C-alpha positions as CSV (number, residue, x, y, z in Angstrom):
1,M,24.6,-1.7,-3.1
2,S,26.6,-0.9,0.0
3,T,25.0,-1.1,3.4
4,T,27.9,0.7,5.2
5,K,26.5,3.1,7.8
6,Y,28.4,6.4,8.3
7,V,29.1,7.2,11.9
8,E,30.3,10.7,12.8
9,T,33.5,10.6,14.8
10,Y,34.4,13.1,17.5
11,A,37.9,13.0,18.9
12,Y,39.9,14.5,21.7
13,Q,43.6,14.1,22.5
14,I,45.0,14.0,26.0
15,D,48.5,14.4,27.4
16,E,50.4,12.1,29.8
17,N,48.5,13.7,32.7
18,D,45.1,13.0,31.1
19,I,44.6,16.7,30.3
20,I,42.6,17.4,27.1
21,V,45.0,19.1,24.7
22,R,43.0,19.0,21.4
23,L,39.5,18.5,20.1
24,S,38.3,17.5,16.7
25,D,37.0,20.4,14.6
26,N,33.4,19.1,14.8
27,W,33.4,19.2,18.6
28,P,31.6,22.6,19.0
29,A,28.7,21.4,16.8
30,F,28.5,18.2,18.8
31,A,28.3,20.0,22.1
32,K,25.7,22.4,20.8
33,A,23.6,19.5,19.4
34,N,23.6,18.0,22.9
35,Y,22.7,21.2,24.7
36,A,26.1,21.5,26.3
37,D,26.5,25.2,25.4
38,E,29.2,25.6,28.0
39,L,31.3,23.0,26.1
40,C,30.9,24.6,22.7
41,N,33.9,26.8,23.3
42,P,37.0,24.6,23.1
43,A,38.6,26.9,25.7
44,N,36.2,25.4,28.3
45,V,37.4,21.9,27.5
46,V,41.1,22.1,26.4
47,G,43.3,22.2,29.5
48,V,40.8,20.3,31.7
49,S,41.3,16.8,33.0
50,L,39.4,14.1,31.0
51,F,38.2,12.8,34.3
52,D,36.4,16.0,35.1
53,F,33.9,15.0,32.4
54,I,33.3,11.4,33.6
55,S,31.0,11.3,36.5
56,D,30.5,7.5,36.8
57,A,33.2,5.7,38.9
58,Q,33.0,2.5,36.8
59,T,33.5,4.5,33.6
60,R,36.5,6.4,35.1
61,Q,38.0,3.0,36.1
62,L,37.5,1.6,32.6
63,Y,39.2,4.7,31.1
64,R,42.1,4.5,33.5
65,A,42.6,0.8,32.6
66,V,42.4,1.5,28.8
67,L,44.8,4.5,29.1
68,A,47.3,2.4,31.2
69,R,47.3,-0.3,28.6
70,V,47.8,2.3,25.8
71,R,50.7,3.8,27.7
72,E,52.2,0.4,28.5
73,T,52.0,-1.0,24.9
74,G,52.3,2.2,22.9
75,R,49.3,1.1,20.8
76,E,46.3,3.3,20.2
77,A,42.9,2.3,21.5
78,I,39.8,3.0,19.5
79,F,36.4,1.9,20.8
80,P,33.1,3.0,19.5
81,F,30.4,3.8,22.0
82,R,27.1,5.6,22.3
83,C,27.5,9.1,23.7
84,D,24.5,11.2,24.2
85,L,26.4,14.1,25.7
86,P,29.9,15.6,25.2
């Protein structure tokens, strides 16, 4: 009997200027489930800076460091985290 737990994955893609250029197909449902109706429409997210959605200075600093490392090494970064809102 397997004890593997399924975790839903939500993804976005950013360009070299940290602008969101793509969302996973399940993004609108995630936004709706988290009462972020204004973010259900991808047009309200795509074309916007990733950092417009991160209010905490420490979290912005972490993301900037991770993105710098990805761009420096050319390797992707995947890190699971709890996210209560889009």
